[in-house]
C-alpha positions, 0 to 999 in steps of 0.5 A: 426575489430574482436577485436572490435566485441569481445570487444563490446560483452564482455562489453555488457555482463558485463553491462547486468549483472548489474541492467538496468537503469530505462530509459531502464528498462521494461515498468511498467504497467500503470493505469489512473483515466479515467480507473476507474468507481468510482468517487473517488479511492485510492490504498495503501500499507497495510504495509507502507501506501504509496499511489500507485494510486489515483483518487479524493482521498479527495472528501467527499462522502457517504460511505454506509456500508463500515462504518462498517469497522470502527464500527467493529474495534472499537467494537473489540478494545473497547468491550469484545467479550464475552459480552452478548448483549440484542437486543433492539426494535430499533435494531430489526427494523433497516432498510436495510440488517439484520441478523434478530435479535429478540427483547430481543435476547441475542447474544455475541458481537463476534457473532454480529461482524461477522454478522456486517462485513460478512453479513453487518447486520444493526441490528447488527451495532445498537445492538453493538452501543447501547451496547457500548455507550447506544445510537447510537448518543453517539456511533457516537460521540465516534467513530469519536473521536476514528478514529481521535485519533487512525487513524488520519482521517481528512475528516470523520464524521460518524453519525451512526454505519451502514452507512445508509444515513445521510447528515452528514455521509461522508468520503473520499477514502483516509480516508477509506484506512487509516481506513482499514489499521489500522483495518487490523493490528488487527488479530481478524478483519482480521479473521472476514473479511477473513471468507467466510462462517459461520453457523448462529444460531439465535433465528429467523433466522438460516442460513449460512452467506456468506461473501458479499465481492466477492473478497474472492472468485474471486481474488487471495490472497484476505484478505478482506474487505467490500462492501456497497450500498445505493441510495445516496452513490451508490456502494462502496468497500474496498478490500485487497489482499496479495501476498508474502510479499506485501499486498495492500488495494484498495478503490473505491467510488460512482461507478454506479454498483457492477460489476464496483466497483469490476472491479475498485478494481481488476484493482488497485490491479493488477496494484499494484502487477505488479509494486510494492513490499514491501521491509524490509529496517531494522531490530529492533536495526539497527544502523545508524551513523551521518557523522562527521562535520568538526572540531567535532569528536563527532557524534550521533548514532541512532537505529531503534525500529521496523522493517522498510519497504518501497514500492519499484517499481519492478526492482529498489533499494531504496536509504537509507539516515540518515537525520540530524533531526534523520529521516531515509529517503528512496527513491525508484523512485517517492516513498519516506517515512521516519521514526523517529529513536531513538537517542542514548545518549551520542554521540560516537566518529566518526566511519570511515563510515557513514550510510552504503548504503542499500545492493545492492544499486545502484545509477542511476547517476552512472549507466548513467555515466557508460553508457555514458563512454561506448558509448564514448569508442565505438565511439572512437574505431569505429573512430580509426578502421575506420582511421586505415583501411583507412590508410592501404588502402592508403598504399596499393594503394601506394605500388601497384603504385610503383610496376606498375612503 
């Protein structure tokens, strides 16, 4: 019995040193659509774009001022920040939130971008649109074409630059997450939406801009991005935060109040950081080789052109495989992503090994098999020990009976 206990202790210690199978791992944090106030919501990894949570992500809704995320990145990429913009009468009398531009005032495009994204100035949005496209209507057309080409949106149509209500001005949480992800890749955009305070010295208004996005002051690691409100859209919010190497983007739309919108985004960000991490899978120039086909010693090698990343549930290891179509497939729990690789030509002779598994890779089936074998051994030892003990008792009883005679 002492041997059995020693054996069990050793085996348990060895198994404990390996990764625990997902079925026995610590329970992951959970989030349900019912826990959010917004009618539509989504959470994505800002690096990979992988969706970590969603609630009605493709319902078309009015965006309000989160429209300015699109206007802002368009102005940064298409305009010259040192251009001087002359404010029109239309921009001066634009409705809603303003930075109080004066008619005829000359302002740099860079300054207008700060007024647009930090203070949500509708007058700044109109001034930017007229400067870049002569009319606000033409700007909307160019903005939609730009978003389709650069971002790949399919559920969005913007009728203006600021997000004031228009029946033909709509988007979805899914598309807004894509727009925000694209915008946050631009360092100038990141700097603007991450700025908390800025002195504003205008012709008719001198003040200090305080970023309307409260996440910058209230959420650890917040990096942006933009909130919005109209009577028809209700409260919308796109928030981002970064902790370590993981940056997340959360979108909520049509929440009944501003506190509800911030609670939604906070819940999603908390859920994401608690359960997931962004993992680098390969460096630029990493080579992968096809497994040789029987009867053909000539195989093709592929290389990565950029660093490759994947979103991975914490406590799991990704399965990395080269597909026959030249795509690198990465599977981590229920999450998957694939990247096209550069095909090298001409093909080279087959190498002894095919695609090397990712460092520290672990296969769930193998772990379950190990667990089953371990349980089987334990049952066998327990049965063997029981039979041996019973046999010893029987022999002892016979010995005592012989002595009695």
